[in-house]
Each structure stands twice: as structure tokens, then as C-alpha cells.
C-alpha positions as a LaTeX table, in Angstrom:
\begin{tabular}{lrrr}
\hline
Residue & $x$ (\AA) & $y$ (\AA) & $z$ (\AA) \\
\hline
Gln1 & 104.17 & 118.65 & 141.86 \\
Leu2 & 102.42 & 121.72 & 143.23 \\
Gln3 & 104.73 & 123.68 & 145.55 \\
Leu4 & 103.02 & 125.90 & 148.24 \\
Val5 & 104.72 & 128.42 & 150.34 \\
Glu6 & 102.91 & 130.20 & 153.17 \\
Ser7 & 103.75 & 133.74 & 154.49 \\
Gly8 & 102.15 & 136.55 & 156.48 \\
Gly9 & 102.32 & 135.02 & 159.86 \\
Gly10 & 103.41 & 136.91 & 162.95 \\
Ser11 & 102.39 & 138.06 & 166.38 \\
Val12 & 99.39 & 140.33 & 166.94 \\
Gln13 & 97.31 & 141.47 & 169.84 \\
Pro14 & 93.81 & 140.20 & 170.37 \\
Gly15 & 91.44 & 141.99 & 167.96 \\
Gly16 & 94.09 & 142.54 & 165.47 \\
Ser17 & 94.38 & 141.29 & 161.83 \\
Leu18 & 96.70 & 139.33 & 159.67 \\
Arg19 & 96.63 & 138.27 & 155.98 \\
Leu20 & 98.18 & 135.01 & 155.20 \\
Ser21 & 99.29 & 134.25 & 151.69 \\
Cys22 & 99.81 & 130.77 & 149.93 \\
Ala23 & 101.88 & 131.13 & 146.94 \\
Ala24 & 101.92 & 128.26 & 144.42 \\
Ser25 & 104.55 & 127.28 & 141.97 \\
Gly26 & 105.10 & 124.36 & 139.65 \\
Phe27 & 101.51 & 124.26 & 138.39 \\
Thr28 & 98.64 & 126.75 & 137.88 \\
Leu29 & 96.15 & 126.84 & 140.74 \\
Asp30 & 93.24 & 126.96 & 138.24 \\
Tyr31 & 92.28 & 123.25 & 138.85 \\
Tyr32 & 93.18 & 123.13 & 142.56 \\
Ala33 & 91.03 & 123.56 & 145.61 \\
Ile34 & 93.10 & 125.16 & 148.28 \\
Gly35 & 92.56 & 124.97 & 151.93 \\
Trp36 & 94.00 & 126.54 & 155.19 \\
Phe37 & 94.59 & 124.35 & 158.14 \\
Arg38 & 95.98 & 125.12 & 161.42 \\
Gln39 & 97.53 & 123.12 & 164.38 \\
Ala40 & 98.16 & 124.28 & 167.86 \\
Pro41 & 100.36 & 122.61 & 170.31 \\
Gly42 & 98.65 & 119.58 & 171.87 \\
Lys43 & 95.45 & 119.96 & 169.55 \\
Glu44 & 94.29 & 118.20 & 166.59 \\
Arg45 & 94.77 & 119.86 & 163.22 \\
Glu46 & 91.76 & 121.94 & 162.00 \\
Gly47 & 90.44 & 122.68 & 158.68 \\
Val48 & 90.03 & 126.40 & 158.78 \\
Ser49 & 88.81 & 127.45 & 155.42 \\
Cys50 & 88.73 & 125.92 & 151.95 \\
Val51 & 87.99 & 127.30 & 148.60 \\
Ser52 & 87.06 & 125.38 & 145.36 \\
Ser53 & 88.56 & 126.02 & 141.95 \\
Ser54 & 85.54 & 125.26 & 139.80 \\
Asp55 & 82.75 & 127.38 & 141.37 \\
Gly56 & 84.54 & 129.43 & 143.84 \\
Ser57 & 82.57 & 127.86 & 146.79 \\
Thr58 & 83.99 & 128.32 & 150.21 \\
Tyr59 & 83.86 & 126.65 & 153.64 \\
Tyr60 & 84.66 & 128.03 & 156.96 \\
Ala61 & 85.00 & 126.37 & 160.33 \\
Asp62 & 82.50 & 127.55 & 162.94 \\
Ser63 & 85.39 & 128.87 & 164.87 \\
Val64 & 86.36 & 131.50 & 162.34 \\
Lys65 & 83.12 & 132.12 & 160.54 \\
Gly66 & 82.49 & 135.80 & 160.17 \\
Arg67 & 86.15 & 136.75 & 161.04 \\
Phe68 & 88.17 & 135.07 & 158.33 \\
Thr69 & 87.92 & 135.48 & 154.62 \\
Ile70 & 89.49 & 133.13 & 151.95 \\
Ser71 & 90.10 & 134.39 & 148.52 \\
Arg72 & 92.11 & 133.41 & 145.54 \\
Asp73 & 93.84 & 135.25 & 142.82 \\
Asn74 & 94.66 & 132.69 & 140.03 \\
Ala75 & 96.43 & 135.27 & 137.96 \\
Lys76 & 98.98 & 135.53 & 140.79 \\
Asn77 & 98.69 & 131.91 & 141.56 \\
Thr78 & 98.00 & 132.87 & 145.26 \\
Val79 & 95.38 & 132.25 & 147.84 \\
Tyr80 & 94.87 & 134.49 & 150.91 \\
Leu81 & 93.43 & 134.13 & 154.19 \\
Gln82 & 92.35 & 137.41 & 155.79 \\
Met83 & 92.10 & 137.06 & 159.50 \\
Asn84 & 90.24 & 139.71 & 161.44 \\
Ser85 & 89.16 & 140.09 & 165.18 \\
Leu86 & 91.90 & 137.56 & 166.15 \\
Lys87 & 91.69 & 135.76 & 169.47 \\
Pro88 & 94.23 & 133.95 & 171.46 \\
Glu89 & 92.60 & 130.66 & 170.57 \\
Asp90 & 93.69 & 131.41 & 166.93 \\
Thr91 & 97.22 & 130.84 & 167.87 \\
Ala92 & 98.67 & 128.01 & 165.75 \\
Val93 & 100.88 & 127.07 & 162.85 \\
Tyr94 & 98.77 & 127.66 & 159.71 \\
Tyr95 & 99.27 & 125.52 & 156.64 \\
Cys96 & 97.97 & 125.71 & 153.19 \\
Ala97 & 97.05 & 122.63 & 151.09 \\
Gly98 & 96.04 & 122.02 & 147.53 \\
Ile99 & 94.26 & 119.23 & 145.80 \\
Leu100 & 93.82 & 118.84 & 142.02 \\
Leu101 & 90.15 & 118.57 & 141.25 \\
Arg102 & 90.48 & 117.83 & 137.55 \\
Gly103 & 88.54 & 114.59 & 137.12 \\
Arg104 & 87.61 & 114.42 & 140.86 \\
Ile105 & 84.67 & 115.71 & 142.72 \\
Ile106 & 85.77 & 116.79 & 146.13 \\
Thr107 & 83.74 & 119.42 & 148.03 \\
Val108 & 85.32 & 122.12 & 150.11 \\
His109 & 83.56 & 120.72 & 153.14 \\
Thr110 & 85.24 & 117.35 & 152.56 \\
Met111 & 88.54 & 118.93 & 151.91 \\
Cys112 & 88.46 & 120.84 & 155.24 \\
Ala113 & 86.98 & 118.15 & 157.19 \\
Thr114 & 89.47 & 115.41 & 156.12 \\
Gly115 & 92.50 & 117.27 & 155.16 \\
Ile116 & 92.76 & 115.44 & 151.86 \\
His117 & 95.43 & 116.93 & 149.79 \\
Asp118 & 98.12 & 116.50 & 147.03 \\
Ser119 & 100.43 & 119.23 & 148.30 \\
Trp120 & 101.04 & 120.79 & 151.74 \\
Gly121 & 103.05 & 123.91 & 152.66 \\
Gln122 & 105.66 & 124.31 & 155.46 \\
Gly123 & 103.43 & 126.48 & 157.56 \\
Thr124 & 103.58 & 129.98 & 159.12 \\
Gln125 & 103.23 & 130.79 & 162.83 \\
Val126 & 100.34 & 133.02 & 164.01 \\
Thr127 & 100.46 & 134.09 & 167.61 \\
Val128 & 97.78 & 136.13 & 169.21 \\
Ser129 & 98.49 & 137.43 & 172.59 \\
Ser130 & 98.51 & 140.65 & 174.59 \\
\hline
\end{tabular}
């Protein structure tokens, strides 16, 4: 099974930046769509950004559009989430998730909207405060 490990979380002031990493092991990411999700205390889980494996298509939640960028480096088996112009409302535990697309058609919008996945990481805390 695909194993996912997030890193790069931390505390930052509003307006700051962080880059989260999602490192995969066990399988190559070549055929996996990867998504970043977050959950703040008392709030529902939100699909932040997802990236396909086949055509590189991406999806961003409206709340992060223009501030966050998802990218993948299949050679390093890693997916990144660059987060700029961070706001206090971005505070949450961030998780990455993967779903095998081979033989299945799942859009990045569907992945982010539903949270459908085969593997899920342990999460990394992001705190934005002054």
C-alpha cells in the first residue's frame, strides 16, 4: 500500500509562507492522484488542492486559489504544497492523500470534493497567528 508522510508544517505569521511536502513510499506516484486536505478544530475537512497523475490537471479550493500552488516531482516521489500569503483561517492540520487512477477515471475536482482516497497521511500542523 502507498505510504504517505507529510512534513513542512509549523507556525508562521500572517502573510508568511510554508511549503508542505508529501513523501510517498511503497509505490511510485506515477499513477496516483494526490490531494491536500485540511481540518481545523470544529470544522469539516476541506479539500485544499488536488493534482492528477495523467494530465497534471489541478484543482484549488476557492479559499486558497491564487495563494497556494500544488506541484509534484515524480522522480522524488513527492508532492508539494506551496502556501503563500497565509491567513489565520489557514490554520489546520494538513493531510495528503493518494488514489490510484489506473483503470479508474476520477477527476481532481471529485477527489478534492469527496476526499476519495486509497492512502492517507498522518498530517502536519500549520498555525498562522501573530
